[in-house]
C-alpha positions as a printed NumPy array, in Angstrom:
array([[ -0.306,  16.338,  -1.414],
       [ -0.125,  13.122,  -3.45 ],
       [  3.247,  12.208,  -1.99 ],
       [  1.501,  11.238,   1.237],
       [ -0.797,   8.611,  -0.211],
       [  1.675,   6.753,  -2.434],
       [  2.561,   4.407,   0.41 ],
       [ -0.888,   2.875,   0.487],
       [ -0.262,   0.36 ,  -2.286],
       [ -3.978,   0.003,  -3.025],
       [ -5.074,  -2.026,  -0.047],
       [ -8.732,  -2.563,   0.753],
       [-10.374,  -5.857,  -0.207],
       [ -8.337,  -6.237,  -3.34 ],
       [ -7.543,  -9.813,  -2.616],
       [-11.035, -11.109,  -3.121],
       [-10.586, -12.092,  -6.719],
       [ -9.675, -15.654,  -5.872],
       [-12.739, -16.039,  -3.689],
       [-14.903, -15.01 ,  -6.584],
       [-13.374, -17.669,  -8.809],
       [-14.05 , -20.266,  -6.137],
       [-17.693, -19.259,  -6.033],
       [-17.843, -19.74 ,  -9.764],
       [-16.37 , -23.23 ,  -9.682],
       [-17.49 , -24.717,  -6.406],
       [-17.883, -24.055,  -2.704],
       [-15.833, -21.47 ,  -0.867],
       [-12.819, -23.221,   0.65 ],
       [-13.659, -24.241,   4.184],
       [-11.415, -24.537,   7.204],
       [-11.335, -27.571,   9.386],
       [-12.039, -27.124,  13.073],
       [ -9.933, -29.069,  15.467],
       [-11.655, -32.091,  16.77 ],
       [-11.569, -33.213,  20.335],
       [-12.708, -31.733,  23.551],
       [-14.228, -28.278,  23.307],
       [-13.054, -25.391,  25.4  ],
       [ -9.33 , -25.663,  24.666],
       [ -7.226, -22.802,  23.383],
       [ -7.373, -24.099,  19.814],
       [-11.2  , -24.013,  19.923],
       [-11.43 , -20.439,  21.198],
       [-13.325, -18.108,  18.868],
       [-13.287, -14.32 ,  18.686],
       [-16.142, -12.647,  16.807],
       [-16.996, -16.028,  15.302],
       [-13.467, -16.606,  13.992],
       [-11.106, -19.209,  15.521],
       [ -8.486, -17.433,  17.623],
       [ -5.645, -19.158,  15.796],
       [ -7.016, -18.007,  12.431],
       [ -7.401, -14.486,  13.763],
       [ -3.777, -14.487,  14.936],
       [ -2.635, -15.621,  11.491],
       [ -4.725, -12.959,   9.745],
       [ -3.706, -10.095,  12.023],
       [ -0.045, -11.079,  11.849],
       [ -0.034, -10.475,   8.087],
       [ -1.58 ,  -7.027,   8.471],
       [  0.8  ,  -6.213,  11.332],
       [  3.76 ,  -7.249,   9.186],
       [  2.581,  -5.06 ,   6.303],
       [  2.374,  -2.057,   8.598],
       [  5.698,  -2.889,  10.258],
       [  7.591,  -2.962,   6.959],
       [  7.678,   0.811,   7.39 ],
       [ 10.624,   0.054,   9.694],
       [ 13.017,   0.046,   6.735],
       [ 11.629,   3.064,   4.888],
       [ 14.117,   5.654,   6.177],
       [ 16.988,   3.159,   6.148],
       [ 16.286,   2.318,   2.499],
       [ 16.228,   5.947,   1.386],
       [ 19.451,   6.707,   3.273],
       [ 21.103,   3.557,   1.902],
       [ 20.358,   4.533,  -1.683],
       [ 21.575,   8.07 ,  -1.04 ],
       [ 24.675,   7.455,   1.081],
       [ 25.848,   3.894,   0.42 ],
       [ 25.083,   3.67 ,  -3.297],
       [ 25.62 ,   7.409,  -3.876],
       [ 22.573,   7.71 ,  -6.112],
       [ 21.078,  10.985,  -7.283],
       [ 17.524,  11.942,  -6.23 ],
       [ 16.195,  10.9  ,  -9.649],
       [ 17.975,   7.526,  -9.581],
       [ 16.847,   6.773,  -6.022],
       [ 13.242,   7.635,  -6.893],
       [ 13.238,   5.292,  -9.879],
       [ 14.65 ,   2.401,  -7.863],
       [ 12.212,   2.909,  -4.992],
       [  9.33 ,   3.115,  -7.464],
       [ 10.1  ,  -0.469,  -8.54 ],
       [  8.316,  -1.585,  -5.371],
       [  5.02 ,  -0.681,  -7.089],
       [  5.517,  -3.157,  -9.924],
       [  4.483,  -6.338,  -8.027],
       [  1.381,  -4.506,  -6.797],
       [  0.214,  -3.884, -10.362],
       [ -0.451,  -7.59 , -10.969],
       [ -2.444,  -8.449,  -7.842],
       [ -5.133, -10.476,  -9.673],
       [ -2.458, -12.948, -10.807],
       [ -1.618, -13.836,  -7.204],
       [ -5.282, -14.555,  -6.556],
       [ -5.595, -16.802,  -9.6  ],
       [ -2.468, -18.716,  -8.573],
       [ -3.565, -19.144,  -4.97 ],
       [ -7.012, -20.32 ,  -5.994],
       [ -5.994, -22.617,  -8.842],
       [ -2.595, -24.027,  -7.878],
       [ -2.592, -25.491,  -4.358],
       [  0.916, -26.021,  -2.988],
       [  1.437, -29.082,  -0.837],
       [ -2.349, -29.418,  -0.777],
       [ -3.051, -25.917,   0.575],
       [ -4.33 , -22.84 ,  -1.241],
       [ -3.699, -20.305,   1.508],
       [ -1.186, -21.267,   4.17 ],
       [  1.438, -22.553,   1.715],
       [  1.418, -19.233,  -0.112],
       [  1.671, -17.303,   3.156],
       [  4.681, -19.4  ,   4.139],
       [  6.409, -18.788,   0.811],
       [  5.631, -15.061,   0.984],
       [  7.059, -14.763,   4.485],
       [ 10.273, -16.562,   3.541],
       [ 10.652, -14.629,   0.265],
       [ 10.196, -11.302,   2.028],
       [ 12.712, -12.224,   4.714],
       [ 15.297, -13.447,   2.189],
       [ 14.933, -10.207,   0.216],
       [ 15.889,  -8.101,   3.239],
       [ 18.743, -10.413,   4.214],
       [ 19.987, -10.09 ,   0.641],
       [ 19.754,  -6.328,   1.051],
       [ 21.681,  -6.439,   4.323],
       [ 24.578,  -8.608,   3.128],
       [ 24.896,  -8.511,  -0.656],
       [ 23.386,  -5.385,  -2.217],
       [ 26.144,  -3.104,  -3.485],
       [ 24.704,  -1.801,  -6.749],
       [ 21.479,  -0.207,  -8.034],
       [ 20.6  ,  -3.38 ,  -9.971],
       [ 20.858,  -5.614,  -6.895],
       [ 18.911,  -3.063,  -4.854],
       [ 16.106,  -3.209,  -7.41 ],
       [ 16.064,  -7.017,  -7.256],
       [ 15.782,  -6.944,  -3.46 ],
       [ 13.062,  -4.284,  -3.462],
       [ 10.97 ,  -6.142,  -6.044],
       [ 11.457,  -9.453,  -4.223],
       [ 10.231,  -7.985,  -0.954],
       [  7.285,  -6.315,  -2.694],
       [  6.247,  -9.618,  -4.317],
       [  6.162, -11.274,  -0.898],
       [  4.133,  -8.437,   0.61 ],
       [  1.702,  -8.035,  -2.296],
       [  1.021, -11.762,  -2.646],
       [  0.446, -12.203,   1.095],
       [ -1.909,  -9.209,   0.947],
       [ -4.041, -10.933,  -1.683],
       [ -4.048, -14.271,   0.126],
       [ -4.922, -12.863,   3.545],
       [ -7.707, -10.701,   2.1  ],
       [ -9.241, -13.839,   0.602],
       [ -9.027, -15.527,   4.012],
       [-10.78 , -12.551,   5.601],
       [-13.634, -12.833,   3.108],
       [-13.933, -16.6  ,   3.655],
       [-14.151, -16.141,   7.43 ],
       [-16.651, -13.263,   7.235],
       [-19.848, -15.289,   7.284],
       [-22.117, -12.351,   8.108],
       [-22.035,  -8.568,   7.958],
       [-21.334,  -8.116,  11.67 ],
       [-18.366, -10.49 ,  11.555],
       [-17.084,  -8.839,   8.392],
       [-17.182,  -5.376,   9.95 ],
       [-15.482,  -6.497,  13.147],
       [-12.817,  -8.454,  11.297],
       [-12.013,  -5.609,   8.912],
       [-11.706,  -3.196,  11.85 ],
       [ -9.306,  -5.545,  13.635],
       [ -7.26 ,  -5.911,  10.458],
       [ -6.872,  -2.177,   9.993],
       [ -6.039,  -1.727,  13.684],
       [ -3.316,  -4.352,  13.348],
       [ -1.969,  -2.663,  10.214],
       [ -1.974,   0.748,  11.888],
       [ -0.344,  -0.6  ,  15.048],
       [  2.502,  -2.102,  13.048],
       [  2.976,   1.136,  11.139],
       [  2.973,   3.37 ,  14.21 ],
       [  5.356,   1.185,  16.228],
       [  7.82 ,   0.76 ,  13.365],
       [  7.723,   4.48 ,  12.549],
       [  8.476,   5.401,  16.143],
       [ 11.698,   3.368,  16.18 ],
       [ 12.744,   3.597,  12.511],
       [ 14.909,   6.709,  12.73 ],
       [ 16.649,   5.889,  16.01 ],
       [ 17.472,   2.382,  14.796],
       [ 19.213,   3.769,  11.699],
       [ 21.376,   5.994,  13.9  ],
       [ 22.307,   3.103,  16.201],
       [ 22.515,   0.172,  13.76 ],
       [ 23.082,   1.713,  10.34 ],
       [ 20.977,   0.948,   7.279],
       [ 22.223,  -2.629,   6.848],
       [ 21.55 ,  -3.329,  10.51 ],
       [ 17.962,  -2.165,  10.092],
       [ 17.626,  -4.4  ,   7.02 ],
       [ 18.676,  -7.395,   9.143],
       [ 16.062,  -6.476,  11.739],
       [ 13.434,  -5.973,   9.042],
       [ 14.147,  -9.489,   7.748],
       [ 12.793, -10.882,  11.024],
       [  9.397,  -9.186,  10.665],
       [  7.992, -11.268,   7.736],
       [  8.826, -14.447,   9.639],
       [  5.726, -13.696,  11.723],
       [  3.668, -14.419,   8.61 ],
       [  5.554, -17.676,   8.094],
       [  5.172, -18.834,  11.709],
       [  1.505, -17.915,  12.232],
       [  0.495, -19.51 ,   8.925],
       [  1.002, -22.926,  10.54 ],
       [ -1.909, -22.35 ,  12.949],
       [ -4.307, -21.38 ,  10.158],
       [ -7.233, -23.784,   9.816],
       [ -7.444, -25.032,   6.24 ],
       [ -8.551, -28.341,   4.778],
       [ -5.914, -30.04 ,   2.707],
       [ -7.02 , -30.53 ,  -0.89 ],
       [ -6.861, -34.12 ,  -2.069],
       [ -5.491, -35.032,  -5.463],
       [ -8.858, -36.366,  -6.597],
       [-10.406, -32.905,  -6.412],
       [-10.071, -31.737,  -9.998],
       [-10.154, -28.107, -10.967],
       [-10.342, -26.325, -14.275],
       [ -6.904, -25.484, -15.676],
       [ -5.468, -22.118, -14.676],
       [ -5.379, -20.936, -18.299],
       [ -9.086, -21.688, -18.68 ],
       [ -9.945, -19.748, -15.519],
       [ -7.853, -16.761, -16.514],
       [ -9.319, -16.752, -20.023],
       [-12.875, -16.851, -18.708],
       [-12.308, -14.082, -16.184],
       [-10.427, -11.951, -18.709],
       [-13.376, -12.033, -21.111],
       [-15.778, -11.037, -18.337],
       [-13.46 ,  -8.253, -17.205],
       [-13.046,  -6.919, -20.737],
       [-16.809,  -6.828, -21.226],
       [-17.254,  -4.98 , -17.935],
       [-14.492,  -2.422, -18.49 ],
       [-15.867,  -1.496, -21.927],
       [-18.937,  -0.041, -20.245],
       [-18.646,   3.777, -19.985],
       [-19.926,   3.686, -16.389],
       [-16.786,   1.733, -15.489],
       [-14.254,   2.896, -18.073],
       [-14.565,   6.624, -17.355],
       [-14.027,   6.403, -13.566],
       [-11.081,   4.046, -14.199],
       [ -9.478,   6.715, -16.381],
       [ -9.937,   9.263, -13.593],
       [ -8.442,   6.937, -10.959],
       [ -5.378,   6.392, -13.122],
       [ -4.878,  10.088, -13.913],
       [ -5.354,  11.068, -10.272],
       [ -2.576,   8.71 ,  -9.196],
       [ -0.269,   9.408, -12.138],
       [  0.437,  13.054, -11.278],
       [  4.19 ,  13.565, -10.67 ],
       [  5.499,  12.97 ,  -7.182],
       [  8.742,  14.747,  -6.078],
       [  9.072,  12.808,  -2.818],
       [ 12.528,  11.437,  -3.656],
       [ 13.986,  14.882,  -4.29 ],
       [ 12.266,  16.211,  -1.186],
       [ 13.923,  13.519,   0.948],
       [ 17.346,  14.565,  -0.324],
       [ 16.485,  18.205,   0.365],
       [ 15.512,  17.46 ,   3.963],
       [ 18.635,  15.429,   4.699],
       [ 21.283,  17.297,   2.693],
       [ 20.021,  20.893,   2.713],
       [ 18.102,  21.079,   5.984],
       [ 20.264,  18.531,   7.789],
       [ 17.425,  16.481,   9.278],
       [ 18.761,  13.491,  11.238],
       [ 17.444,   9.923,  10.818],
       [ 15.907,  10.154,  14.291],
       [ 13.957,  13.282,  13.361],
       [ 12.863,  11.734,  10.063],
       [ 11.523,   8.852,  12.134],
       [  9.537,  11.323,  14.224],
       [  8.087,  12.847,  11.06 ],
       [  7.171,   9.359,   9.857],
       [  5.54 ,   8.589,  13.208],
       [  3.466,  11.78 ,  13.094],
       [  2.401,  10.896,   9.551],
       [  1.171,   7.457,  10.615],
       [ -0.893,   8.898,  13.454],
       [ -2.26 ,  11.56 ,  11.101],
       [ -3.262,   8.791,   8.687],
       [ -5.605,   7.355,  11.32 ],
       [ -7.031,  10.816,  11.975],
       [ -7.695,  11.183,   8.264],
       [ -9.624,   7.904,   8.172],
       [-11.671,   8.944,  11.202],
       [-12.479,  12.366,   9.77 ],
       [-13.55 ,  10.9  ,   6.437],
       [-15.864,   8.352,   8.053],
       [-17.424,  10.961,  10.34 ],
       [-17.777,  13.911,   8.004],
       [-17.478,  12.982,   4.329],
       [-19.34 ,   9.697,   3.857],
       [-22.521,  11.467,   2.735],
       [-20.772,  13.939,   0.452],
       [-20.835,  13.088,  -3.294],
       [-17.508,  11.649,  -4.405],
       [-17.101,  14.192,  -7.188],
       [-17.39 ,  16.988,  -4.614],
       [-14.883,  15.276,  -2.323],
       [-12.36 ,  14.938,  -5.147],
       [-12.896,  18.568,  -6.179],
       [-12.076,  19.961,  -2.757],
       [ -9.309,  17.465,  -2.044],
       [ -7.513,  18.519,  -5.232],
       [ -7.963,  22.25 ,  -4.609],
       [ -7.116,  22.162,  -0.897],
       [ -4.278,  19.744,  -1.645],
       [ -2.778,  22.26 ,  -4.056],
       [ -3.095,  25.119,  -1.569],
       [ -1.728,  23.227,   1.426],
       [  0.874,  21.449,  -0.683],
       [  2.185,  24.87 ,  -1.618],
       [  3.336,  25.279,   1.987],
       [  6.273,  23.062,   1.016],
       [  7.533,  26.04 ,  -0.954],
       [  7.865,  27.966,   2.313],
       [ 10.191,  25.279,   3.637],
       [ 12.206,  25.204,   0.419],
       [ 12.615,  28.979,   0.33 ],
       [ 13.308,  29.219,   4.056],
       [ 10.493,  31.743,   4.496],
       [  9.17 ,  29.719,   7.429],
       [ 12.175,  30.895,   9.444],
       [ 11.274,  34.48 ,   8.584],
       [  7.897,  33.727,  10.145],
       [  9.658,  32.464,  13.252],
       [  8.913,  28.766,  12.612],
       [ 11.847,  26.361,  12.72 ],
       [ 12.391,  23.883,   9.904],
       [ 11.71 ,  20.953,  12.248],
       [  8.41 ,  22.266,  13.606],
       [  7.264,  23.304,  10.143],
       [  8.145,  19.889,   8.68 ],
       [  6.226,  18.056,  11.421],
       [  3.115,  20.187,  10.976],
       [  3.318,  20.089,   7.2  ],
       [  3.666,  16.303,   7.189],
       [  0.692,  15.832,   9.53 ],
       [ -1.636,  18.098,   7.549],
       [ -0.669,  16.708,   4.149],
       [ -0.964,  13.114,   5.358],
       [ -4.51 ,  13.739,   6.594],
       [ -5.324,  15.27 ,   3.222],
       [ -3.645,  12.383,   1.417],
       [ -5.806,   9.912,   3.335],
       [ -8.909,  11.944,   2.502],
       [ -8.041,  11.563,  -1.177],
       [ -7.257,   7.849,  -0.899],
       [-10.509,   6.837,   0.813],
       [-12.813,   8.065,  -1.99 ],
       [-10.567,   6.314,  -4.515],
       [-11.315,   3.011,  -2.781],
       [-14.999,   3.874,  -2.55 ],
       [-15.19 ,   4.811,  -6.229],
       [-13.45 ,   1.594,  -7.242],
       [-15.886,  -0.467,  -5.175],
       [-18.95 ,   1.444,  -6.391],
       [-18.368,   0.888, -10.106],
       [-17.836,  -2.887,  -9.872],
       [-20.819,  -4.758, -11.37 ],
       [-22.151,  -8.013,  -9.995],
       [-20.427, -11.164, -11.134],
       [-16.925,  -9.75 , -11.48 ],
       [-16.846,  -7.393,  -8.496],
       [-13.932,  -9.001,  -6.663],
       [-11.687,  -9.555,  -9.672],
       [-12.502,  -6.143, -11.126],
       [-11.802,  -4.459,  -7.785],
       [ -8.393,  -6.122,  -7.653],
       [ -7.774,  -5.013, -11.227],
       [ -8.725,  -1.448, -10.325],
       [ -6.285,  -1.525,  -7.427],
       [ -3.62 ,  -2.686,  -9.856],
       [ -4.446,   0.26 , -12.107],
       [ -4.231,   2.562,  -9.092],
       [ -0.773,   1.224,  -8.273],
       [  0.267,   1.529, -11.915],
       [ -0.675,   5.187, -11.72 ],
       [  1.428,   5.587,  -8.576],
       [  4.386,   3.961, -10.338],
       [  4.067,   6.349, -13.262],
       [  3.646,   9.329, -10.919],
       [  6.844,   8.473,  -9.059],
       [  8.681,   7.886, -12.343],
       [  7.483,  11.228, -13.701],
       [  8.68 ,  12.878, -10.503],
       [ 12.105,  11.306, -11.007],
       [ 12.197,  12.478, -14.631],
       [ 11.305,  16.038, -13.638],
       [ 13.955,  15.923, -10.914],
       [ 16.505,  15.033, -13.581],
       [ 15.136,  17.673, -15.955],
       [ 15.419,  20.46 , -13.372],
       [ 18.937,  19.379, -12.454],
       [ 18.194,  18.719,  -8.791],
       [ 20.965,  16.59 ,  -7.276],
       [ 22.244,  15.759,  -3.81 ],
       [ 24.448,  18.857,  -4.009],
       [ 22.37 ,  21.241,  -6.112],
       [ 18.91 ,  22.356,  -4.989],
       [ 18.795,  25.623,  -6.915],
       [ 15.76 ,  24.485,  -8.929],
       [ 14.013,  22.668,  -6.085],
       [ 11.418,  25.453,  -5.831],
       [ 10.648,  25.183,  -9.551],
       [ 10.471,  21.373,  -9.394],
       [  7.936,  21.289,  -6.563],
       [  5.942,  24.164,  -8.11 ],
       [  5.674,  22.253, -11.388],
       [  4.534,  19.075,  -9.634],
       [  1.936,  21.038,  -7.66 ],
       [  0.524,  22.615, -10.817],
       [  0.347,  19.243, -12.573],
       [ -1.605,  17.859,  -9.609],
       [ -4.451,  20.134, -10.75 ],
       [ -4.76 ,  18.192, -14.034],
       [ -7.336,  15.71 , -12.602],
       [ -9.757,  18.655, -12.255],
       [-10.163,  18.5  , -16.031],
       [-11.419,  14.908, -15.74 ],
       [-13.765,  15.268, -12.751],
       [-16.82 ,  14.789, -14.957],
       [-15.721,  11.188, -15.457],
       [-16.761,  10.557, -11.834],
       [-20.515,   9.971, -11.369],
       [-22.011,  12.957,  -9.547],
       [-24.541,  10.948,  -7.557],
       [-22.264,   8.503,  -5.707],
       [-21.49 ,   8.819,  -1.998],
       [-19.411,   6.643,   0.312],
       [-22.467,   5.84 ,   2.419],
       [-24.108,   4.106,  -0.541]])
């Protein structure tokens, strides 16, 4: 079950920490509106937000969703080109979580260290270029696990930093609740659109272009962030505008965060969030099993990925319609139990019993992926809600970003534990004798968070 929510990288409004610091030290950064005759394209507004700003914002979310284009190519590259074992490939891919564990730092930098006079657009430009260079490096120069790790981390830094910066822009432009709701909906639609489109073509492109060819194509995607950042409205900061030193800001916020986290009402749910995410994830070994043992083609893997992305949207819709009024502790209880039961269906695919039931491997994999992705989304949504609910006034934005970093740290540990168990059970690209035992062990360990459910307040609901 948990393998379907690891890709989320702790999104939400995690980038608001820099906005909070601005509120503490002065006015929220404003954006200059183009002067001149009204009615031109540059003066067009959508939902109270300048159209050019909206294009810049949505482009970042679209790019984040579209980075799914390289997901299958990356896994196949590590397996076939670098000849890595399932455990080794899992560890290298898990390095992409590392830059997401330090999200508050990007916010502090963006807010306190303007580049070329800009606190937002300059960072978006650097992020777009860094992300693009990382994939070009992957396409032309990566020939070892170490270089692959460098490229993966470089791309993740560009994506994570741009995520923080664009979230802060969204908050700055959301002047009222109606605008905020509309803007957030547009952002998620843009993210989902990028993910669905890239998933649809990801497998076929690998078959036609090879992994390195897909990396070259992926390098073009972040350039959208770079290009659209130029149309973002932002006042240039003059040298006379003094700010408190970065070290002073970080020290002040760290003290406030430490005081907040020490409170049991915050500390206990944080422990649960971490444990929930840190359960072992055998996704890397499962990918090898599907390609080597079951013989799934890149094109079919792309179809599975596409179905998963559509199912993700269905999961969000179902949660908002049916579970918003249900206490979070109850939601977690049933998500864990149902996740264990439905996750056990993977054992049917591993044992081949699905064929005894008259269900082909391909059909079973598609259905299994769709169901588990919906369930994964149902478990991710209350995590975001819980993180938002426990944030006290005064440090809500920075603490939320910190909680998202903790969530991603848990995901990193969960993937690493999955890789360690893969090694322990001796599962390789040629030996899947213990695959059943590996997945069974991971499923059982995913029940561990049940022991810590009491750390979640029993009176919180998403609607609140």
